[in-house]
N, C-alpha and C positions, 0 to 999 in steps of 0.2 A: 296368557295364551299357552296351550300345551306345546311342548317341544316338537312333537310330530306334526301338529297343525301348522306351526311356524315354518317347518322345513318344507312342507308341501306348498305353502303360499310362496315361499322364496323360489322354489323350483318353477312355479307357474310364472313368477315375475321374470325369471331368466328366459323362459320359453317365449314370453311376450317380447322381450328384448330381441331375441333371435328372429322373431317374426316381423320386426320392424318398428315396434312401438318406440317412441322417443324416450331418452333417459329422463328428460325434464318431466314428462307426463307420469312416468312410473315413480319418480321421486316424489312428485306432488301427491299422487294417489296413495302411496304406501310409506309416507314420510316417517311415521312413528315406528313402523317395523324396521325400515332400512337403517335407522339410526342406532339400532342395537344388534348389529350383525357382527360376529367375530370372524377372524381369519380362518379358524378351524371349521366353522360352519360353511364358509365359501368353498374350502377344499373338499369337504364332504359332499356339498351340493354338486360340484362339477364331476366328482367321481361317480355319483349316482346317475347323473344325467347321461354320462357316457355309457354306463351299463344299461340304461333304458333306451339307447339307440341314437342319441345325439353324437355325431362323429367327433373324434378328438380334434380333427382339423377345424371343424366349426367352432369348437370351444376355443381353440388357439387363436383363430382369426378374430373372435369377439372378446378375447380376454381383456383387452384394453377397455372395452365398454363395461365389462363386469367391474373392473377397477373403478371406473368413473361412477358407476351406479352405487357402489358401496364405499366410495372414497371418504366421505364424511365420517362414517362409522369406523373405518380402518384407522384414520388419523387420530381418533380418540383412544385407540388401543395402543398402549405403550409397551414396547419390548424392553424388558429390563435385563440387560446382560452386562455383567461387570467387566472391567478391563482384564484381558487374558482369556476370557470366555471365547470359544470358537465363533459364536455369533457376533460378538463385539469386534473380533478380528475381521470377519467378512464385511461387516457394515463399514468399518474404517477403510477397508480397501475399496469399497464402493465409492466412498467420498473421494478418495485419492484418484481413482481411475476416471471418475466423471469430470473432476477438475482437470485432469491431464488431457482428456478428450476435448474439453472446452478450450483449454489453452492451445491445443494443437490447431483447432479450427480457427481461433483468433490469429494465430501466428501465420498460417498459410494465407489467410485473408489479407493480413498486413503485407505479406510478401507480394501477393498479386497486385495490391494497390500501389506499392512503392518500389518493388524489386530490390529491396535492401537485403544484403547478404546476412546481416545479423538475424533477420527474421527467418531466412532459409536455414541458417545454422541451428536456430532454436527448433525449427520443424524437424530437422534430422535428429536432434537430441531427444525430442519428445517421442519420435517414432521408434528410436532405439529403446526407450523406456517401455513403450507399448508392447514391444516384443517380449518383455520380461513379465507380462501379466498372466501368462498361461497357468502357472501353478495355482492361482486362485480358482480357476474353473475346474482344474483337476482335483483339488481338495473337495469341492462341492460334489462332483460327479462320483468320486471314488470313496468318499468317507461320509459326508452328510446325507446324500441321497439314499445310500443303503440303510442308514439308521432310520430315516423317515419311512422307508418302505416296510420296515419291520412293524411299524404301527399302522399299516394300511394306507399310508399317504403315498400313492403311487403315480397318480396322474400329474400333479403339479411338478414333481421332479422330471418327468418325461418332457413336459412342455418347456421347462427351464433348460434342459439339456439341448433341446431343439434350438432354443434361442442362443445358447452358447455357440452352437455350430454356425448360426447366422452371424454372430459377433466375430467368430473366427474368419468367416468368409469376407466380411467387410475389412477386417485387419489385413488379410492377405491382399485384398485389392489396394489398400493404402500402401503397403510395402512395394507392390508392383508399380503403382503410379509414381512413387518417389524414384524408384530405380530407372524408370523410363522418362523422368522429367515431365510427366503429364500433370501439371499443377492444377489446372482447372478441374480435371477429373478427381484429383486428390482432394480438393476442397469439397467437392460433392460427396465423396466417400466419408470425409471427416464429419460432415453435417449429418449424414445418415448414422454414423457411429454414435454421435452425441444423442440423437433421438433414440436409438436402440438402447443404449446404456441407461438413459433416463427412465424409460418405461420398464426395462428389465429389472433394474435395481429396485425400482419402486415396488414391483410385484414381490420380489424376494424379501425386501425389508418389511413389507406390510402384510404379506400372506404366508409365504413359505417359512420364514424364520419364526414368526409367532407360533405357527403350528408345531415347529420343532421344539421350541421352548416349552410348550404345553405338554408334549408327549415324551420326549427323550428324557430319561432320568439322570440324576446327578452323577452317578457312577459312570454312565455311558458318556456323558460330556467329557469326563476325564480321559476316557479312551479316545474320543474324537479328537481332543486337543493333542494327545500323543501322536496320533496318526497325521494330524495337520503338521506337527513339528517334523515328522519324518519326511514329508513331502517338501517342506520348506516354504519360505516367504521371500518376496523381493522388495517390498516397499514398506513393510512394517516390521518392527522388532517387538513382538508382544511380550508383556511381562509374564511372570509365572502365574498360573491359574490358581489363585488363592481362594480360600473359603470352601474347598472341597477336599475330602479325604483322598490321600494319595494311594494309588493302587500299588500293592507290593508285588514285585515280580517273584513268582515261585520257581525255584530251580529244582527240577526233578532229577534225582540221581538214578540212573538206570542200572539195575543189577542183572544177575544171571537170568532171573525170571522174565526179563524183558527182551530176551533173544527172540528174533523172528526166524522161523525155519522155512526155508524155500527148498524146492526140488534140487537146486544147484548149490546150496550152501546156507550158512547161517549168519545173520547180522544183528547187532544191537540197534535199538531205536536211534541212538545218537549217531551211529555210523550211517544208517539209512538217510537221515536228515542231512548229514555232511556230504554224502555222495550226491544227493539231489542238488544241493547248493553248489557243488563243485563242477557239475556237468557244464560243458561249454554251450548250453542252450537253456532258455527259460521254459519251464513247463507249468501248465495249469491243468488241473483235472476237474471235469464237470461230471457229476454222477448221472445215473439213468433217469433221474427226475429233472435234469437240466439245472441242478444247483451246483454252484462253485464249492468244491470241497477242499481244494488244496492248491497252493502255488509255491514254487521254489523261490528262494531268496538269494539269487546269484548276485555277484558284486555289482555288475553293470547291467541291471535289468533294462530291456529295451522298452517294454510297455509297463506303465505303472500298475502295481497291484497293492492293495492295502488289506489288512485283516477285516475291515468292515464288509468286504464283499463275500466273505465266507457265509454260505447258506443263502446267498442271493441268487435269484434266477439269472442264468448267464445272459438271457435276452436283455435284462435291465443293465447289464454291464456294457452295452453297446448303444450308440445313438439310434434313434428310432428308424432312421433311413436304412440301417443294416439289418433290421429284424427279419426281413424276408429271407436274406441270405443265411443267417444263423439258423433259422427254423428249417430251411431246406436241407442244410448239411445234417443237422441232428435227426430230422425225419428220415433221411435216406440211410443214415447210420443204423437207426433203430429197425428199419424195414429190411436191412441187409442188402440194400441196393448199392452201397458205397462203403469202402473201407478207409479211404483217405481223401482229403481235399487240401490243395496247397495253393498259395498265393505268394507273390513277391512284389515288394515295393521299394522305393528309394525314400529314405527318411534321414534328414539332416546330413545328406551326402553319403550315407551308408546304404548298402544293398541288403535288405532284410528278407529272409525266407520265413514264411508262416505256414505251418502244416497242422492239420487236424487229423487225428487217427481215431477210429472206432476201437474201443477197448472191450474185449470179450473174454469170458472165462473159458475153461477147457472144453465146455460143452457148447460153446458158441453163443452163449447168452450175452446180450449187450449189457455192459456194466457202466459205460459212460464214454466221454470224449476227452482225449488228451490233446491239448494245444502245445505245440513245440515251436518256439520262435528262436531264430538264430541269425546273427550278423555274419554273412558269408562274403563280405567285401574282400577280405584278404584271401579267402579260400579260392575265389574266382581268379585270383592272380597267379595261382600256383602253376608251374610248368616243370617239365623234366622230372628229376628225382632228387631227393635229399636223403643221404644215408649216414651223415655225420652229425654229432651233437654240437650245438653252438658252444663256443668257449665262454 
């Protein structure tokens, strides 16, 4: 069967599924075809169906049915990722986190059955562990997803990020239930977490990760691993990524010819970089085409940024629920209706000011958007005057 013909039949099968045809009937009718479907083909099919008018929300709602429809074929597709490879690390964390969630559900159930404090103490320990799983999702969102997008794999990362936010919401509910001693509600939230992680990890292990293995090249995986290491791990200590050539860091010496001339003075490239990294604010610049071009590397950055996002559309650096706000700000900047937008939030007990500025040249032409983020917790406390230097 020709590749194009196969794709069209598969798209028709998915449409029939969305129209209510049963999985069993479709499996029986197209048994031969469905047993030879790859993860890459599934991602391509979903991408094309969205472009043809099927809503992303419909795809998301029925994603579990897609998994069930192609399950037999997917489980025959083996993801080969050696120890130390970023995919191996993520899959190992999947195993650990799912076991952790199941253990938590079992422990809260035992506590409710017998009210024994050793079970409650275990619940508390496991929930403390659960709080340390966030860097897993940050590594996927800020490193893996941008690399997948470079190869045109855009819809599955969006759906997975949306599910990350759902996982975060359940975790927040679990933390609140424990703080308020609402143990019955805690058990219900733990049950939903186990269900959510089971289906989410299955999709990533069997669709998203194989697509990454097939597309991202060997040298890029080395870069991915380095960026993973920079973000850090909580429950795994991955070995060195062997079997792949090591990227040599190139140190560029800036000479006189690398001086940048401004209207108000001259600076070397390394001086400019050092100044940006010394500013008491985090900055990110997005160009006129909405692509991330630069971010500063301050010592205690508030929001995570990784080199993988360079060249990425800024909309894809945010969860889908924020797209409308990001697009509105950028649209109003480009149209000249707005020059600044600002927000403030409380994050981990700190008061954070987030500002966006339209960047324009001397003629007023829009060049891009500058995001400036600052921890102003201590600034808010200032009173009176200070004229002397601390000893």
